C-alpha positions in Angstrom: 0.0 0.0 0.0 1.4 3.3 -1.1 0.8 6.5 0.9 1.4 9.9 -0.5 1.4 13.0 1.8 1.6 16.5 0.4 2.6 19.6 2.3 3.7 23.1 1.7 0.5 24.7 0.5 -0.7 28.1 1.7 -1.8 31.6 0.7 0.5 33.9 -1.2 0.3 37.1 -3.2 0.6 37.1 -7.0 4.3 36.9 -7.9 5.2 34.9 -4.8 6.6 31.5 -4.5 5.8 28.2 -2.7 7.4 24.8 -2.5 5.3 21.7 -2.3 6.5 18.4 -1.0 5.1 14.9 -1.4 6.5 12.1 0.7 5.9 8.6 -0.5 5.8 5.6 1.9 5.0 1.9 1.5 5.9 0.0 -1.7 6.8 2.5 -4.5 7.5 1.4 -8.1 10.9 3.0 -8.8 10.6 2.4 -12.5 7.4 4.3 -12.8 6.7 8.1 -12.8 5.2 10.6 -10.4 3.3 13.8 -11.0 1.7 16.9 -9.6 -1.9 17.7 -10.5 -4.2 20.4 -9.5 -7.9 21.0 -9.2 -9.0 24.7 -9.4 -12.4 25.6 -7.8 -15.2 24.4 -9.8 -13.0 22.7 -12.5 -11.7 19.3 -13.2 -8.3 18.0 -12.0 -5.5 18.7 -14.5 -1.9 17.7 -14.9 0.8 20.1 -13.9 4.0 18.2 -14.3 5.2 14.5 -14.5 8.6 13.2 -13.7 9.9 9.8 -14.9 12.4 7.6 -13.1 15.1 8.7 -15.5 14.5 12.4 -14.8 12.5 13.1 -17.9 9.7 15.6 -17.3 6.6 16.9 -19.0 5.1 20.3 -18.0 1.8 21.8 -18.7 2.1 24.8 -20.9 0.5 27.0 -18.3 3.4 26.4 -15.8 6.4 26.1 -18.0 9.2 28.4 -17.0 7.5 29.1 -13.6 7.3 25.6 -11.9 10.1 23.1 -11.4 9.8 19.5 -10.3 12.5 17.6 -8.5 12.9 14.4 -6.6 15.0 13.3 -3.6 15.3 9.6 -3.9 16.9 9.1 -0.5 13.9 10.8 1.1 11.4 9.4 -1.4 10.1 12.9 -1.8 8.8 14.7 -4.8 9.0 18.6 -4.8 7.3 21.3 -6.8 8.9 24.7 -6.7 6.3 27.2 -7.8 7.6 30.8 -8.7 5.8 33.8 -10.2 2.5 32.5 -8.9 -0.7 33.8 -10.5 -4.2 33.9 -9.2 -5.1 31.2 -11.8 -2.7 28.9 -10.0 -5.2 28.7 -7.1 -6.1 25.1 -6.7 -5.8 22.0 -4.6 -2.5 20.4 -5.5 -2.2 16.6 -5.6 0.7 14.3 -5.8 0.3 11.1 -7.8 2.5 8.0 -8.3 2.7 4.8 -10.3 1.8 6.3 -13.6 1.1 4.2 -16.6 2.1 6.8 -19.2 5.4 8.4 -18.3 7.4 11.3 -19.9 10.3 9.1 -21.2 8.0 6.9 -23.2 4.6 8.4 -23.6 4.9 12.1 -22.8 1.6 13.1 -24.2 -0.2 10.9 -21.7 1.9 11.6 -18.7 -0.3 14.5 -17.6 -3.5 12.4 -17.7 -5.3 12.0 -14.5 -6.5 8.5 -15.5 -2.9 7.3 -15.8 -2.0 7.3 -12.2 -2.8 4.7 -9.6 -2.0 6.4 -6.3 -3.0 9.8 -5.0 -2.4 12.0 -2.0 -5.0 13.9 -0.1 -4.0 17.3 -1.6 -2.8 20.7 -0.3 -4.5 24.0 -0.9 -2.7 26.7 -2.7 -4.3 30.2 -2.8 -2.9 33.1 -4.8 -4.4 36.5 -4.5 
């Protein structure tokens, strides 16, 4: 059983920064990919960035150049550094793991919600 726990959300003004963390515990598939997703108020969940086991990444166009994903294997932790935040970045941010479609092989599908097996409980990010 895999457990994903996100943290680091909060309220910031436009132009500010936040760093989200996602700690994975239990059995994790080291050959698969992980990702960050978000669900804005009243909208469907959408992909933000996916990271493959080889370091390959896929970013949503809306966050390219502003958000950076990284991974600390020793701590089994996925990070999301968010800079130059905009009000439209307001959402609940979720971490996901064990993706079926990963950036190194199927980048077009790596940001699909349906491709991930395990999900965290989410952390709220509010940009005003």
